Each structure stands twice: as C-alpha cells, then as structure tokens.
C-alpha positions in Angstrom: 10.7 49.4 -41.0 11.6 48.1 -44.5 8.9 47.1 -46.8 8.7 45.4 -50.1 7.6 47.1 -53.3 3.9 47.9 -53.1 3.8 48.3 -49.3 2.0 51.1 -47.5 5.2 53.2 -46.9 5.9 53.1 -50.7 2.3 54.2 -51.5 2.6 57.1 -49.0 6.0 58.3 -50.2 5.0 58.0 -53.9 2.4 60.8 -53.3 5.4 63.2 -53.1 6.0 62.6 -56.8 3.4 65.3 -57.4 5.5 68.5 -57.5 2.7 70.7 -55.9 2.2 68.2 -53.1 5.9 67.9 -52.5 6.2 71.7 -52.4 3.5 71.9 -49.8 5.0 69.2 -47.7 8.3 71.1 -47.7 6.5 74.3 -46.7 4.9 72.6 -43.7 7.9 70.7 -42.5 10.2 73.7 -42.6 8.1 75.6 -40.1 8.7 75.4 -36.4 4.9 75.1 -35.7 1.7 74.1 -37.4 0.8 75.9 -40.6 -2.7 77.1 -41.8 -4.1 76.5 -45.2 -3.7 80.1 -46.1 -0.1 80.2 -45.0 0.7 77.1 -46.9 -1.0 78.3 -50.1 0.8 81.6 -49.9 4.2 80.1 -49.2 3.8 77.6 -52.1 2.5 80.2 -54.5 -0.7 78.4 -55.3 -4.4 79.0 -54.8 -6.1 78.1 -51.5 -8.5 75.5 -53.0 -5.6 73.6 -54.6 -3.5 73.8 -51.4 -6.4 72.4 -49.4 -6.8 69.5 -51.7 -3.2 68.5 -51.6 -2.7 69.1 -47.9 -5.6 66.8 -47.1 -4.2 64.2 -49.4 -0.9 64.4 -47.5 -2.9 63.8 -44.3 -4.6 60.8 -45.8 -1.2 59.4 -46.7 0.1 59.8 -43.2 2.8 62.3 -44.1 1.1 65.2 -42.3 -1.2 65.5 -39.4 -4.1 68.0 -39.0 -5.5 69.8 -36.0 -7.8 72.7 -35.3 -7.1 75.8 -33.4 -8.3 79.4 -33.2 -5.7 82.2 -33.7 -4.1 83.5 -30.4 -6.3 85.9 -28.5 -9.5 84.7 -30.1 -11.9 82.5 -28.0 -15.5 82.2 -27.0 -18.6 83.1 -28.9 -18.0 85.1 -32.0 -14.4 84.0 -32.4 -15.2 82.1 -35.6 -14.4 78.6 -36.6 -11.1 77.1 -35.6 -8.5 77.1 -38.4 -7.3 73.7 -39.7 -3.5 73.5 -39.2 -1.0 71.1 -40.6 2.2 69.7 -39.2 4.6 66.9 -40.0 3.6 63.4 -38.9 5.6 61.7 -36.3 5.3 58.5 -38.3 8.5 57.3 -40.0 8.7 55.9 -43.5 11.4 53.7 -45.1 11.3 51.7 -48.3 14.0 49.3 -49.5 13.8 47.2 -52.6 14.5 44.4 -52.0 13.8 44.5 -48.3 16.7 45.2 -46.0 16.9 45.4 -42.2 19.5 48.1 -41.5 17.6 49.3 -38.4 17.8 45.8 -36.9 21.5 45.7 -37.5 21.9 49.1 -35.8 19.9 47.9 -32.8 22.1 44.8 -32.4 25.3 46.9 -32.7 24.0 49.4 -30.1 23.1 46.6 -27.7 26.6 45.1 -28.1 28.1 48.5 -27.2 25.8 48.8 -24.1 26.8 45.3 -23.0 30.5 46.0 -22.9 31.4 46.7 -19.2 34.8 48.1 -20.1 33.3 51.1 -22.0 36.0 50.5 -24.7 33.2 50.0 -27.3 31.7 53.3 -26.4 35.0 55.0 -26.8 35.6 53.3 -30.2 32.1 54.3 -31.3 32.7 58.0 -30.4 36.1 58.0 -32.1 34.6 56.5 -35.3 31.7 59.0 -35.2 34.1 61.9 -34.8 36.2 60.7 -37.7 33.1 60.3 -39.9 31.9 63.8 -39.0 35.2 65.3 -39.8 35.2 63.5 -43.2 31.7 64.9 -43.9 32.8 68.4 -43.0 35.9 68.3 -45.2 34.0 66.7 -48.1 31.5 69.5 -48.0 34.1 71.7 -49.7 33.7 74.3 -47.0 36.5 73.2 -44.7 39.6 75.1 -43.8 40.9 75.3 -47.3 37.8 76.9 -48.8 35.8 78.8 -46.2 34.8 81.7 -48.3 33.9 85.2 -47.1 30.9 84.0 -45.0 32.8 81.3 -43.1 31.9 77.6 -42.8 28.3 76.8 -43.6 27.6 74.7 -40.5 23.8 75.0 -40.8 23.9 74.0 -44.5 26.0 70.9 -43.8 23.7 69.9 -40.9 20.7 70.3 -43.2 22.2 68.0 -45.8 22.7 65.4 -43.1 19.0 65.6 -42.1 19.3 67.5 -38.8 17.1 70.5 -39.8 19.0 73.1 -37.9 17.4 76.3 -36.6 19.3 79.2 -35.0 17.3 80.8 -32.2 17.3 84.3 -31.0 20.1 83.4 -28.5 22.3 82.4 -31.4 22.3 78.7 -30.5 21.7 76.2 -33.3 19.2 73.6 -32.3 18.4 70.6 -34.4 14.7 69.9 -35.1 15.3 66.4 -36.3 17.4 63.5 -35.0 18.4 61.2 -37.8 18.7 58.4 -35.2 15.4 59.1 -33.4 14.1 55.5 -32.9 17.5 54.2 -31.7 17.9 57.2 -29.4 14.6 56.6 -27.8 15.6 53.1 -26.9 19.3 53.6 -26.3 19.7 57.2 -25.3 23.1 57.3 -23.6 24.9 55.4 -26.4 23.2 57.1 -29.4 23.3 60.6 -28.0 27.0 60.2 -27.2 27.6 59.0 -30.7 25.5 61.9 -32.2 27.5 64.4 -30.2 30.8 63.0 -31.4 29.6 63.0 -35.0 28.6 66.7 -34.8 31.8 67.6 -33.0 33.7 66.0 -35.9 31.6 67.7 -38.5 32.3 71.1 -36.9 36.0 70.4 -36.7 36.1 69.2 -40.3 34.5 72.4 -41.4 37.1 74.4 -39.6 34.3 76.1 -37.6 36.3 76.3 -34.3 34.1 79.0 -32.9 31.1 76.6 -32.6 30.8 74.3 -29.5 28.5 71.3 -29.8 27.1 70.0 -26.5 24.3 67.8 -25.2 21.1 69.7 -24.7 18.2 67.4 -25.1 14.6 68.7 -25.3 11.2 67.7 -26.4 10.8 67.3 -30.2 14.5 67.9 -31.1 17.9 66.3 -31.4 19.9 66.0 -28.2 22.8 68.2 -29.6 22.8 72.0 -29.6 25.6 74.1 -31.0 26.6 77.4 -29.4 29.4 79.9 -29.7 30.8 82.5 -32.1 30.6 81.5 -35.7 33.1 84.1 -36.8 
C-alpha cells in the first residue's frame, strides 16, 4: 500500500530514525524466533530498561509484535512469570511520496500472464527474471572474474536483495523473507516460478555453479531453497 506524506506507514517507519530503536529492530528481525528483552538488550549492547522502552515503542508502531512464553521445560506453579518475547510483525509498510501504485501494476501484469493460455508469457517472464538475476550477480562484483578466496558470496547477495538467507545444519540455504510475498499469496504459481528463475540467474551470474536453487515452499519462508556444494 502506498500512502501520502503523513500517513500511518510513514509515522511507523520514521520511528526507526532513532539509532537505538533501529538497532533493536535489527536484532529482533535477524533471529529465527522470538527474542526476549534480556537477549535483545545484550545483543544491542544497551541496558535492559532502555531496551524495554524502545521494544515496546516498536510494538506500538506495528513494526514488532509481542507475546508471552515461559522458557522451555518450565511450567506449572513456581515456574515464574512468562517472559515477554518480541518478533517481527507480519504487517508490511510502504511509503511513496508522491503516492505510487507499483503493487497494483504488478498485480495487473501477473494477471495478464495467468490469462495467457499459451504459456508464452510465463516463459518470457522466467527468461526476463533469469537475465535480471544474472545481471544482479555479475554487478555484485563477486562473479566469475572476481570470486576471491572464499568463493562467491551467495548469501551476501541474497541478503542485499531482501531474501534474508539462513543456512541450516543440512547445508541448505533457506530464505526467511519473500520480497514478493503479497503477490505470491495471490498468484503462487506465476510468482514462485519467476522467483525461482531470478535466483537461478543470480547464482549463475555469481559463478556459483555448485549451488542448485529449487522450489521448496514452507510456512514463513520464501518458496526457493538453495542446496549443493558451494566450493
């Protein structure tokens, strides 16, 4: 949703101008699960009372959500009060000044692709996404001409594109965030296919031939996962 100057999204996002609040927001959103007040304060390097104040302000602004839970293994009488935990809100924020409706344009384009019975539009979309991904990979400066000793930084490039990659114990890179989430919820086949082609192109542009992107949708994450040998 786009809003004009002074709208509620702008007010919420402007709260991140405070450097302490922004640091706490980043601490919480980088974790795979909810974060306690003590954990957030320690990671941000500030006192607990200050962390509590700013965390609750982030909840008020809609950027974080709060819940209560006891530590694992502690329940029943004598277990103590549940801890307040913080996590990133599912609400999305967008501000354009003057107002623009890029999301509306994207919806119309996706609907047009879906309406093409020949599937030529889907093929063209995948090819365009793959080319764009390859351009992004090459532009990162970590492509085949400059890999460096550590090899291509696939996770770094994915992070800069907003995917929030996390490598699991099985070595698979899963993406905590889908940059096209709202479109994917309404037009899953088209958008997930486009997303896969984009990541395939990005990996190819980086010269990271050992990685293999594939569709692997799951709750709370992007539909693409990347497995293989990074060496």
